[in-house]
Every structure is written in C-alpha cells, then in structure tokens.
SEZATOR-715640 format. One record per residue: x, y, z of N, C-alpha, C, O in turn. Coordinates in steps of 0.05 Angstrom, whole numbers, plus 5000, padded with zeros to 4 digits. Layout:
// SEZATOR-715640
XYZXYZXYZXYZ
...
***
This chain:
// SEZATOR-715640
502553735324503753495313505753555291507353385284
505553795279507253845255510153835262511853745246
510953935287513853935293514953655294517353615287
513353465301514253185301515153095274517052935271
513853195253514453105226516753265214518453145202
516653525218518553695203521353685214523253745199
521753625239524453635251526253425239525753185242
528353515226530353325216529453155193530652945187
527253225179526153045159527853015134527552825119
529653205130531153195105533152965103534152905082
533652825126535552615125534952395105536752265095
532352355099531652145081530852245054530252085036
530652505050529452615025531052545000529852554978
533652495003535152444978534152204963534452184939
532852014977531751784963529451854945528951714925
528152074952525852154936526652354914525352354893
528652514918529352714898531852644883532352744861
533552454894535852364879537952574875539452564856
538052784892539953004887541053094914539553164932
543753104916544953184942544353474949544553544972
543653644929543053914935540753944955540554144969
539053744956536753764975537753765004536353845021
540153665008541153645035542553905044543153935068
543054085026544554325032542754545044542654765033
541354475065539554675078539754625108540754425117
538754815123538654785152536654565160534754525146
537154425182535154235192532454375196532454615202
530254225194527654355195527154485222525554675223
528354385243527754505269529054785272528654925291
530654865251531955125252530755305230531755525225
528755215216527455365195524655445204523155275213
524055695202521355785210519355715189520055655166
516755715197514655665178514755865155514255795132
515356115161515456325141517556255119517056305096
519856145128521856075109520955845092521355845067
519755635104518955405089516855465069516855355047
515055655076512855715058513355955040511556075028
515956035039516556275023517556204995517956384978
518155944989519155864963517855614954516755454970
517855574928516855324917518555084927517454874933
521155124929522854904939522054834968522254594975
521255024984520454965011518054775011517954585027
516054834994513754654993514554374983513454174992
516454364964517254104954518553944976518153704978
520154074993521553935015519553835035519753615046
517454005041515553925061513953675050513353495066
513253675025511853455013513653205014512752985020
516153235006518053015008518152905036518452665040
518053085056518152995084515852815091516152625107
513452865080511152685085511752415073511252205086
512752405049513452145037515451985054515151745059
517452125063519551995080518251885105518851665114
516552045118515451955144513451725140512851585159
512351685116510651455112512151195116510950985120
514851205115516550975120516850915150518150725157
515651085167515751035195514750745202512850655189
516050615221515250345229512350325237511050115234
511150545246508350545255506450545231504050495234
507550625208505850635184506850425164506950185170
507650515140508150325118510950215118511650045102
512650315136515350205138515449945153517549825156
513149855164513049605178510149525184509149325173
508849665202506249575214504149535192502649335194
503949705173501749695153502649565127501149585107
504949425127505749285103506448995109505148815101
508648955125509648675128509048555156509248315159
508248725175508148615202505248605212503848415206
504448795228501848785242499548715224498048525230
499148855202496848815185496948555171494848435165
499348445165499448185152498847955171497747755163
499647985196498847785216495747775218494647565220
494548015218491548025219490347895194488147795195
491747905172490847785147491547495144491147375122
492647365165493247085164495547005146495846775138
497347195141499547145122501646955134502946815119
501846955160504046805173503046595193500846625205
504546385196504046195217505246305243507646345245
503546345263504346455289504246225309502046105312
506446165322506545945341505146005367504146225371
505145805385503745835411505645895434504745945456
508245875429510245915450510646215455511846355439
509546315477509846605483512646695486513346925481
514446515495517246595498518546655471520546805470
517446545450518446605423516846815409517947005397
514146795410512346965394511347205409510247385396
511547205435510747445451507947535444506047375445
507647795439505047915435503747845408501347895404
505247725390504147655364501947445366500047445350
502147265386500047065390497347195395495347105385
497347415411494847555417493647675391491247665387
495347795375494447915350493347705331491247755318
494647475329493747265312490947165321489447055305
490347195347487747115358485847355359483647325370
486647575347484947815345484247925372481948025377
486147915390485848035417486848325416489048385426
485248495405486048775401486148935427487349155428
484848835448484548995472486748955492486649075514
488848805485491048785504492449055505492349215487
493849095527495249355531497249405508497449625499
498649195500500749225480499449305453500349495441
497349165444496349215418494549465417494349595396
493349535439491949795440493950025437493450215423
496249985449498350185446499450195418499850415407
499949965406501049965378499050075358499850235341
496549995361494550095342494050395346493650545326
494250495370494050775375496350935363495951155352
498750815364501050945351500650975321501251185309
499550765308499050775280496950985273497351145254
494850995289492751205285493951485288493451655270
495451525309496551795314498451885292498452115284
500051695283502051765262500651825236501352015221
498551675229497051715205495751995205495852135185
494552065228493252325229495252555231494552775223
497552505241499652705241500452765212500853005204
500652555195501252595167499052745153499552915136
496552675160494252815148494253105154493853275136
494853185179494953465186497253615172496953845167
499453475167501653605153500953645123501653845111
499453455112498453495084496653735084496753895065
494953765104493153995105494654255108493754455097
496754255123498354505126499554585100499554815093
500554395085501654445058499454565041499854765027
497154435040494954515023493954795029493454955011
493654845055492555115063494455335057493655555048
497055285061499055495056499555545027500555755019
498955355010499355384981497255584970497955734951
494955584981492655734969493256034966492356154946
494656144984495256434983497956504971498856734971
499356294961502056334950502356214922504456114916
500356234906500456114880502656234862503656104844
503356484867505356614851508156504854509956554838
508556344876511256224881511956004861514255934857
509955884849510355634834510755674805509555844792
512555514794513255524765511955284751511355084763
511655324725510555104708507955004720506155154726
507754734722505354604732505754504761504254334770
507854614774508554504800506454554822506254394841
504954774820502754814839500854584838500154464859
500054504814498054294812499254024820497853854832
501853974813503053724820503253694851502453484862
504253904865504553884894501853854907501453694925
499954024898497254014910495953744905494653624923
496153634881494953384874496153154891494652984901
498753154894500052944910499252954939498652754952
499153204950498353234979495453144983494853015003
493653214965490853134968490652824967489152704982
492152704949492052414946493152274970492052074979
495252374981496352255006494452285029494152095045
493152515031491152545052488852345049487952225068
487952305024485852105019486751825025485251675038
489151755017490151485022490351415052489551205060
491351605067491551555096488851525109488451355126
486951705102484251675113483051405105481751265121
483351325080482251075070483350835086481850655093
485950835091487050605106486250605135485950395146
485850835147484750845174481850745174481050615194
480350805153477650705152477650395148476150255161
479450295131479550005126480349865151479549635156
482049985167483049855191481049875214480449675227
480150125220478550165244475450185238473850175257
474750215213471950255207470349995207471449785211
467650015204465949775203466449615178467749705159
465249375177465249225152463349365133460949375138
464449475111462949655095460549525082458449645078
460749275074458649135061456249085079454049035070
456649115105454549055125453549305139451249325147
455349505143454649735160455849995149457350125163
455350055124456650295112455650555125457050755122
453450555138452450805150453150825180452351015194
454750635190455650645218457850845221459550885203
457850985244460051185249462751045249462950815258
464751185238467251055235469551225245470351205268
470651405227473051565234472451855226470651905210
474052045237473852315227475352365202477252215196
474552565186476052635162476852925164475253105164
479552965165480553235170481353365143482853255127
480153595137480753745113482054015119482354175101
482654065144483954315151485654275176485354085191
487554465180489154465204487354535228485854725227
487554385248485954435272487054285296488154065293
486854395319487554255344485054135357485254005378
482754185345480254085356479453825342479853795318
478453625357477653375344475253415326473353555333
475353285303473053275285471153055292472052855305
468653075285466752865291467252615274468252635252
466552385285466652135270464352135250462152225256
464952045226463052045204462151765197463651575202
459751735185459051475174461151375154462251545140
461551125152463551015134463051105105464851165090
460451115097459751195070460651485065461351555042
460451655085461251935082464351965080465352125065
465751795095468651795092469451715064471251835052
468251505054468751415026468151635006469751674988
465951775010465351994992467552204992468252314971
468552275016470652475018473252375006474652534994
473852125010476352014998476152034968478052114955
473951954957473551964928473652254918474852304897
472452434932472552724924475452824923476152954904
476952764944479852844944481352724921482952864908
480952474916482452334895481652434867483352454850
479052484864478252584837479352864832480052924810
479453034853480653294850483653264844484753404827
484953084858487853044854488352944826490353024813
486652774816486952674788486752894767488252884748
484953084772484753314754487253484755488253574735
488253524780490653694783493053564770494853704761
493153304770495453154759495153084730496652904720
493353204716492753124688495253174670495453034650
496953354677499353404662501853284674504153364668
501453094692503752954705505552844683504652714664
508152894685510052794664510052484661511052384641
509052344681508952054679507351964655507851744644
505452124646503652054624505152054597504351914579
507152224595508552254570511452154571512552064551
512652164595515452094598515851834613518151734614
513751714623514051474639514951534668514751764677
515951334682516551374710519251514715519651614737
521051514696523551664698525051594724525551764740
525651334727526851244752529851274753531351084760
530851504746533651574748533951874750532052024744
536251964759536652254762537052394736537652264715
536752654736537152824712540152844707541652944724
540952754683543852764676544953044674547353084676
543153234671544053514669544053654696544353894698
543653494717543753604745541553804751541853974768
539353784736537153954742535553834765536153614774
533553974775531953874797530653604789529753574766
530553424808529353164803526553144814525452924817
525353364821522753364835520653224817518853094828
520853254791518853144774519752874762518452774743
521852754773522752494764522052284786520652354805
522952044782522251824801519251814806518451804830
517651824785514751854789513551614802511351644815
514751374801513551144814514051164844512951004859
515651354854516051394882514351624893514751714915
512451714877510651924885507751854877507251674861
505952004889503151954883502452084856501252294855
503351954835503052054808500152014797498451904811
499752114773497052094761495951814762493651774769
497551624754496551344752496251224780494551054784
497951304799497651214826494951304837493551154851
494151554832491551654841489351494827487351424840
489651444802487651294787487351004798485150904802
489650884804489650614816488350614843486950424850
488950814859487750834886484750874884483250764900
483851034865481051064860479750794853477550734863
481050624837480050364831479750194856477750064860
481750204874481650054899479450154917477949994929
479150414919477050534937474250464926472550384941
473950494900471250444888470550154890468150084894
472449974888471849684892471049634920469149484925
472349764939471549744968468749834972467149714986
468050064959465350174962463250004949460950004957
464049854928462149694913461149454929459249324921
462449394952461449174969458749244981457449064992
458049504981455349584989454449794970454050034977
454149724945453849904923450950014921449049884930
450750254911448150364906446950234882448250094867
444350284877443050154855444350224829445050454824
444750024812446050074787449050014788450350014767
450149974812452949904814454850114805456850044791
454450364811456150574801459050554811460950604796
459350474836462050444847463550224832465950254826
462250004827463449784813464249874785466449804775
462550024771463150114744465650304745467350294727
465750474765468050654768470550494773472650554761
470450294790472750124795473750004769476149984765
471949904753472749784727474049994709476149934697
472850224707473950434689476650524697478450564681
477050564724479650664733481750444730483950504722
481050194736483049984734483849934705486149884699
481949954687482649904659484150144647485550104627
483950374659485750594650488650534656490450584640
489050404679491850324686492750104666495050104658
490949924660491649704641492449824614494249714601
491150034606491950174581494750284583496350284564
495450384607498250484612500250254611502550294603
499350014619501149784616501549724587503849674578
499349714572499549654543501249864528502549794508
501350114538502850314524505850324533507450474523
506450154553509250124561510150294584512450294591
508250434597509050604620509650424644511550484659
508050214648508450024670508549744658506649594662
510749674645510749404631511049184651512149214673
509848954644510348714660513348654661514848704643
514148544684516948484689518048294668516648104660
520448344659521748164640522547914655523847924676
521747684644522347424656525347394663526047284683
527047504645529947474649530847614675532847534687
529447824683530247964707529247824732530047904755
527647624729526547474752527847204753529547154770
527047024735528046754736530746724721532146524726
531346914704533846894689536147014703538447004693
535647134726537847264742537747164770537047314788
538346904775537846784801539446914823538546894847
541747034817543347154838542447434846543047534867
540847554828540047834834537247884821536948064805
535247734829532647764817531248014826531648114848
529548114808527848344814525348234828523248184814
525448184854523248044868520748204871518548094875
520848474869518448624872517248694845515248834843
518448594823517448654796517148954793514949054788
519349094795519449384799518149544776516949754781
518349444752517149594729514049594731512849764719
512949414747510049394750508949564773506549574776
510649684788509749834812508850114804510450264792
506350174809505250434803506050644823506550874816
506250564848507050744870508450584891507350374900
510750674899512250544921513450754939513950984930
514050684963515650844981518550764977519150534968
520450944982523250884980524450875008524651085021
525250645016526250595044529150515042529750295033
530950685052533850635050534650375064536550245056
533150295085533850055100531749835097531149695115
530749815072528649615068529549335075527949175085
532049275070533049005077532748935106532648695113
532449135123532149085152529448945157529148795176
527448995139524948855142525448555139524348395154
527048475119527648195116529248095140528547875150
531148235149532848145171531148115197531547925212
529248305201527748295226525548085227524947985249
524448015204522047845204522147595188520647405193
523947575168523747345149526347185146526246965135
528547285156531147155152531246885167530946885191
531646665152531746405166533946375186533846195203
536046545185538146525205537246615232538746595252
534846725234533746815260532846575277532546595301
532446345265531546105280533646045302536046055296
532845995327530145925337528346165345526246115355
529246405340527446635344525146625324525346475304
523046775329520746765310521646865282523247045279
520546725262520846805234518146785221516846575223
517346995207514746995193514946815168516746855151
513146635165512946475140510146365137508646345157
509446295113506746195107506545905117508445755117
504145835126503545555134504145375110503345425087
505545155116506444975094504044855079504144825055
501944775094499544665081498344875062497644805039
498145115072496945335056498645385031497545415009
501245385034502945445011502845224990502545274967
503244975000503544754981500944644969500944544947
498844664985496244544976494344734964492444654949
494644994970492645184960493945414944493345454920
495645574957496545814944498345754920498045864899
500345584924502145514902502045214895504045094887
499645104898499244824891496244764891494744894906
495444574875492644504874491244634850491044874849
490344464832489244574807486644734812486044914797
485144664833482644804838483045094846481245254843
485445154856485945434865487645584845488145824849
488545454824490245584805493145604814494745734801
493845454835496545464845498445304828497745104816
500945404826502945274809505645354818506245594822
507445164822510045234833512045334812514345384818
511045354787512645494767512145794767513445944753
510245874783509546154786511946324794513346264813
512546534778514846714785514646804813516746824827
512346864823512046974850512846764871513746844893
512746514864513646304882516646264879518146234899
517546254854520346174849522346374860524446294868
521746634859523746834868523246934897525147034909
520746914907520247034933520246834955520146904979
520346574949520346364970522846194966523046044946
524546204986527146054984527145835005526545875028
527845594996527745355013530145355032532345425025
529545275057531645225077530545005095528645045110
531744775093530744545107527944465096527644455071
526044415113523444345104521544575100519244545093
522644815104520945055102521845235079524145205068
520045415071520845625052520445895065518545935080
522246075060522246335073521846555052522546535029
520646765061519646985044521947185039522947305058
522747225014525147375007524447634991526347754981
521947714990521247944973522948184980523648344962
523548225006524848475014527848425021529048605034
528948205013531748155017533348334998532448404976
535748405006537448574989538148434963538448194962
538248604942539348514916542348514918543448634937
543648374900546548374899547548664896549448754909
546348804877547049084873545249254891543049334883
546149314915544549454934544049744927542349884939
545549844907545150124900542850174881542250404875
541549964871539250004853536950124868536450064891
535450304854533150434867531050224874529750264895
530750014858528749804865529449654890527649524902
531949674899532649544924531649694949531849604971
530549934944529350094966526350094966525050204984
525049984945522250034941520449844958520949604959
518449964971516349824984513749874969512650094970
512749674954510449724936507949794952507349674972
506549994941504050084953501750034933499449984942
502250044908500249984887501749854863503849944856
500649644852501949514830499849434809497449424815
500749394784498949344763497449084766495149054756
498648884779497248624782494548664797492648534790
494548834817492048884831489949004812487548954815
490849174793488949294774487649084756485249114750
489148884748487948674732485848514748483848434738
486448474774484548334791482048494797479848394798
482448764800480148934804478448944779475948934781
479748954756478148954731476548694728474248704719
477848474735476448214733474048204752471948104745
474448314776472348304796470048494791467748444799
470648714777468648924775467448944747465749114742
468248774728467348804701464348774698463048924684
463148594712460248554712459448414737461048354754
456948354739455948214763456847924763456647794784
457747824741458747544739461747554736462847704720
463147384751466047374749467047254723469347294715
465347094710466146954685467347154665469347094652
466147384663467047584643469747694649471047804632
470647664674473247774682475547584678477847664685
475047344668477247144666479547244649481847184655
479047404629481147484611483247654625485647634619
482347824644484247984659486047814677488447864679
484847624691486347444708488347284691490547234699
487447194668489147034651491547184639493647084636
491047444634493347614625495447634647497847604642
494547664672496347674695497747404698500247404702
496347194696497546924700499546864678501646754684
498946934654500946884633503547034638505746934632
503347264651505747424658506947344684508747474695
505847124696507047004720508046724714508846574732
507946654688509046394679507346154685508445934686
504746194688502945964694500745954674500146144660
499445724673497245684654494745844661494445934684
493145884641490646044645488545864658488745624659
486345994666484045854678481645884659481346084645
480045674659477745674640475445834651473845954636
475145844677472946004690474046114716475846014728
472746334724473646484748471546464770469146514765
472446384793470746384817471846584837474146674835
470246644857471246824878473546694893475446834901
473446434899475646304913478246334897480246404908
478046274871480546294855481546584854483946634855
479746774853480547054853481947134879483947274879
480847034902482147084927484946974928486847104937
485346724918488046604918489946774900492246794906
488846884878490547044861491347304875493647394872
489547424890490247664905492447594925494347744928
492247364938494347294958497047254944499047354954
497047114922499547074907500747344899503247374900
499147524890500147774879500947974900502848124896
499547984923499948204942501048114969501148274987
501947864970503047764996505347945005507148004990
505248015031507448175042507148465036509048615041
504848555026504548845020502248975035501349195028
501148825055499248955073496348975063494949145072
495548805044492848825033490948595039488548615033
491948375051490348145054488048175074485848085069
488648295097486548345117484248505105481948445109
484948715090482948885078481248735057478948785054
482548545043481148375024479048205038476748205029
479748075059477847905073475648075086473347995086
476348305096474348475108472348575087469948585093
473348655064471548755043469648535034467248585030
470648295032468948065022467447935045465647775040
468048005070466947885094466947575091464947445092
469447475089469847195087472047115107473647275114
472146855115474146775135476946835126477646805102
478546925145481446955139482646675136482146495152
484146645114485246385107487946345121489946465113
487946185142490446125156491745865146494245845147
490145675137491145415131489345275112487045355108
490345065099488644905082486744725098484944605088
487244725125485444575143483244765152483844955167
480844725143478744915147478144965176477245175184
478544765193477944795222479745005235479045105257
481945075222483745285233482945565225484145755235
480945595208480245855197477745965210475545855205
477946175227475646275241473646405222474346515202
471046385229469046505213469246815213470246925232
468346935192468347225190466547345212464447235218
467447555225465947675247466947965252469248025244
465348125265466248395272468548375292470148555293
468648175308470848145328473448135313475448235323
473548015290476047995274476448245258478748355258
474448355246474848555225474448845235475349025222
473248895258472849165268474749215291474249125313
476849365285478849425306477849655322477049865311
477849635349476849855366478450115361480850115358
477050335361478350595359480150645383479550545404
482350785379484150845402482651005423480751155418
483650985448482451125471482451425466480651565473
484651525453484851815449482651915431481752145435
481651745413479451835395476751805409475151995407
476351585423473751555436473351755458471151855463
475551825472475352025493474752305482473352465493
475952355459475452615446472552635437471652835426
***
C-alpha cells in the first residue's frame, strides 16, 4: 500500500511546509526507499505526505468531515427524491449494506489503514537512523507519526466499532503497530482504546519540547528563508493537538469507565491543559471584529481557535460541491429548518440564540432557507486560514471539561458559559445533557463529530425538532459493518 501514498505526494506539500524548496526534488515514484530514508529531510517529506493524503476525499477531505459522516450524524435534511439525492437517501436511513455504501465505507477503511501502515514505515525506519536527525527533530517526527497512527485507529473504532458504553469488550478492529502484509487480529474495543492512549501518551512525551509551547502556532513562513518544518504548528499534530486528542479519546472511554472514573478524570485534566493554553494566548478566542465586524471576509472557522487542522488547497470545492445554494435544484446539504430555528439556534430551553457568531457567519439566507458557508472562500483566498479544515478546536475542549469535571454536569457550567460568552450569547444558569448536546452541535457542525457524539452517548440522532422523525438509538444505526476485505481476512 505504501506506493499508493508516496507516488507524487509532493504536489501538495507546500501547503504544509510553506517553502518552494520542498518541490525541488524528484517525484516519489523515482526515489528509492534508501534515498528517502537516508536524510532527515526525506523523513520530513514522507511525514508531510501523510498529512497531505489525509485530505483524500475518502478520509478527512470529504467523507469523514462534511459528507458521509455528517449525514450519519443527522446534520442535513436529505430528501426522498432519488433522482436528486441518489444514494444519500439510503445512508440517511442507515442502509449500510447497499452495494454503493459498502464500497464507499470500504474505501475509507482501506485508505485509513494505508495511512497507518505508512506511519509505521516511517516509525520503523527511524529507529536505526537516529544519527540523521538534528536538534529535537527525531522526537518531533516520531511523536507526530505516532499521534497520526493513533488518530486514524481511533476514528476507525468510532466508525466501525461497537457502542463503547454498551459493549467495550466486543471485538472491533485491528491495531497495526508494524509494517506487515498479514492481517492483524480484531481486538476488543477496550484494547484498541488502550493502544490509542498508549500511542498518544508516548507522542505527548516526545513532543514535550514542541516549539508551539513557547512560540505559538507560527502560522507564517520563516522570513529568513529557513526550513519551515517546525512552523505552521496548527497544521501538524503538535503537542496540544495530541493533548486535545487524548481528551477526546478519554471522554469516549469514560462512557464505560472503570471504577473511580479514571478515564473521565484524564479527559478533564487533558482538556483543561488546553484551556490553560487558551488563557496564555497560544490559542486565543477569535476576535469578534474578524467575524461579525468583517462581513465581506469573515473568519468563519475561527482559525485562531483551531488546535489542529488539515490544509486543503481546494477547500472551497467542498462548499461548491455540497452547500452552494446556486446548485438548486440539485441536492444541497442544509440543516432542517425546524431544527435550526426552534432548537439549535432558537429556543431558550436549548440555549439557542440567533446572535450566536456561529449562526451569523456560517449560515447565509437565500429565500426561505439558510445555507452553510463555513467552507466558502474568503475574499482573500491566499490566507492560510482559507485552506484549513478543522480537526480539533478549543471549543470542544471547553465542552469536554464541562462534561468530565464531575459526575454532575452542574459543576461544568462555567466552562460552557466561557465558550458561550465568546460566541456572543448569554450564559446558562444550569447545564443539562440536552443543552450540552446542542452546544456540541453548534460548535462542531460540519466537522465530522456529530455521529460519534450520539454514538458515545447512545442517544437518538437529532434530525428535526419533530421527535417522531428522530429514530431511537440502536446498533443498526451506530455499528457500521466491517468491510468484506476485513471480515474475509
């Protein structure tokens, strides 16, 4: 599988390194493994290649952010006219066994494990070549590769694994820690979680001297034309990204926690470490002037708050393909009007408010509908934030802290209220699980997290404010069948 990734990968690497010198090399299909693994720069390029390939449509460039996984999470109203909506109607009804969706899901699985095996190739070849690396670059590259391996396994578990709160010891997915052409055995979900946490904790130790901790995200190129490998830290699996991912994983594990709630406590500790980084100015809340004060060119993704993002040169194509109102009468993804107006961004019981920055800049009215503009081009298309697809953001950390602070949600209200104040809306006097879910939807809509939220909590996917339209939680909805290639192996 490695040749699939390495061939021609440099075409997108400039977005990650910000330096044209990265392009002055032979295409990967003309470079031998010995050449790639003979220099520190070769390892940097291979790691950059993994980041670039995460933008593949089968992964986070489409399927696992704005399209397939968001339909499964009830984010969009899917019509009944097959001539318009095609195979999406089957997915909205959780018909995973159709030929089309078995094929699509299998492609996502195969691409994720191809990336995992490439991370493993980087990790294994580093071990005998430590003398190649300067400064702290061995630890940086190794830490990032371990974290990416863990992230991909975790998302395959969340997608294809059992409902963790109900069946954590059920067989789920394999966990690959080495290069191999032989299939690994499927592991209990709890064992996969243990391995994910082990990889992330090791990565966090390796990244302890990450320059993001002292220099911030450095989202611009080096003016002295030096290597930019250690810059653009929000576009890499930096120390805080690993910490934030640990918070997400531990919260997931806490849905079936061991006695004493150790996973919940870890989720709280990791999320509040990110909150300290917010307070210190490393990931500041977005300036209101850049959102509502700049109506022609708003920062719709709140870029200063993004802990980790992918950089996608054609991100605007996501808007054009799925959300642009000029596509009518073709299908256009948008939220159910009842859900938007009565619950998510309306209704005092849910904390909804149409003054919310997330509503004002990301939802644009056209006729009687509002369309989702988070990924539309900015006026200045050359800005780095115009390429960013958020993978982890500080808002989620405040919600994790609120949810994991104690066995009662009441104690977590202060974290939710800090987030709400920075979204331009009033605070809440008490916190309920329903209100917390609505806050997750407002914060993470269009970023591929809603299906996993409902699965973790084992609660109905919210399609509409009309309860009769919302199917009850079930394994049929939340447990996606493993691909044939895996079950046959």
